[in-house]
C-alpha positions in Angstrom: 143.9 79.7 93.5 140.2 79.2 94.4 141.2 78.9 98.0 142.4 82.5 98.0 139.7 83.8 95.7 136.9 82.9 98.0 137.8 85.2 100.9 139.0 87.9 98.5 135.6 87.8 96.7 133.7 87.9 100.0 135.8 90.8 101.3 135.4 92.8 98.1 131.6 92.2 97.9 131.3 93.1 101.6 133.4 96.2 101.3 131.4 97.4 98.3 128.1 96.8 100.0 129.1 98.4 103.2 130.9 101.4 101.8 129.1 102.2 98.6 125.7 100.4 98.6 124.2 103.0 96.2 126.9 102.3 93.6 126.2 98.5 93.9 122.4 99.2 93.4 123.1 101.3 90.3 125.0 98.3 88.8 121.9 96.1 89.1 119.1 97.2 86.8 115.6 97.5 88.1 114.0 99.6 90.8 113.3 100.1 93.5 116.4 99.0 95.3 116.5 97.3 98.7 117.0 99.7 101.6 120.6 100.8 102.1 120.6 99.4 105.7 119.8 96.0 104.4 122.7 96.2 101.9 125.1 97.3 104.6 124.1 94.5 106.9 124.7 92.0 104.1 128.0 93.8 103.4 129.1 93.4 107.1 128.2 89.7 107.0 130.3 89.3 103.9 133.2 91.1 105.4 133.1 89.0 108.6 132.8 85.8 106.5 135.7 86.8 104.2 137.9 87.7 107.2 137.2 84.3 108.8 137.9 82.5 105.5 141.2 84.4 105.2 142.2 83.7 108.8 141.2 80.1 108.9 140.7 78.5 105.4 140.2 75.0 106.6 137.8 72.7 104.7 135.4 72.8 107.7 135.3 76.6 107.8 134.9 76.8 104.0 132.0 74.3 104.2 130.5 76.5 106.9 130.7 79.5 104.6 129.0 77.4 101.9 126.1 76.7 104.3 125.8 80.4 105.2 125.8 81.4 101.5 123.3 78.7 100.7 121.0 79.8 103.5 121.2 83.4 102.2 120.2 82.1 98.7 117.3 80.3 100.2 116.2 83.3 102.1 115.8 85.1 98.8 113.2 82.7 97.5 110.2 84.3 99.3 111.5 87.7 98.2 111.2 86.6 94.6 107.4 86.6 95.1 107.5 90.3 95.7 107.5 92.0 92.3 109.0 95.1 93.6 112.3 93.4 94.7 112.3 90.4 92.4 115.3 91.5 90.4 117.5 92.3 93.4 116.4 89.1 95.1 117.3 87.1 92.0 120.7 88.6 91.7 121.3 88.0 95.4 120.1 84.4 95.2 122.3 83.7 92.2 125.4 85.2 93.9 124.6 83.1 97.0 124.3 79.9 95.0 127.6 80.7 93.1 129.5 81.5 96.3 128.1 78.3 98.0 129.1 76.2 95.0 132.6 77.8 94.8 133.1 77.2 98.6 132.0 73.5 98.3 134.3 73.0 95.4 137.2 74.6 97.3 136.6 72.5 100.4 136.4 69.3 98.3 139.7 70.2 96.6 141.4 70.9 99.9 140.3 67.4 101.2 142.2 65.7 98.3 
């Protein structure tokens, strides 16, 4: 179940960020929002990651996705220091940590 959920979640998040970034921003309280272009780049990355996970859900690829999501979460740490984007950075950091943890758990379960 989690093995299928991971790419589906990445694809859904990526599609939403790419196609309707303004709607995603409205769902997260706080202003101002990150620039639409930034959200679309993140959406494109999520779409590619979801497609790769769907096409090749091996434990190694899933661990790679966990690393990418973890690096994204880490990249949000300095943004947290900027009061203007703190809330958006915190949401993005938490989503990255959650996605990374889910990917690691999925990869570990597949190894068993």
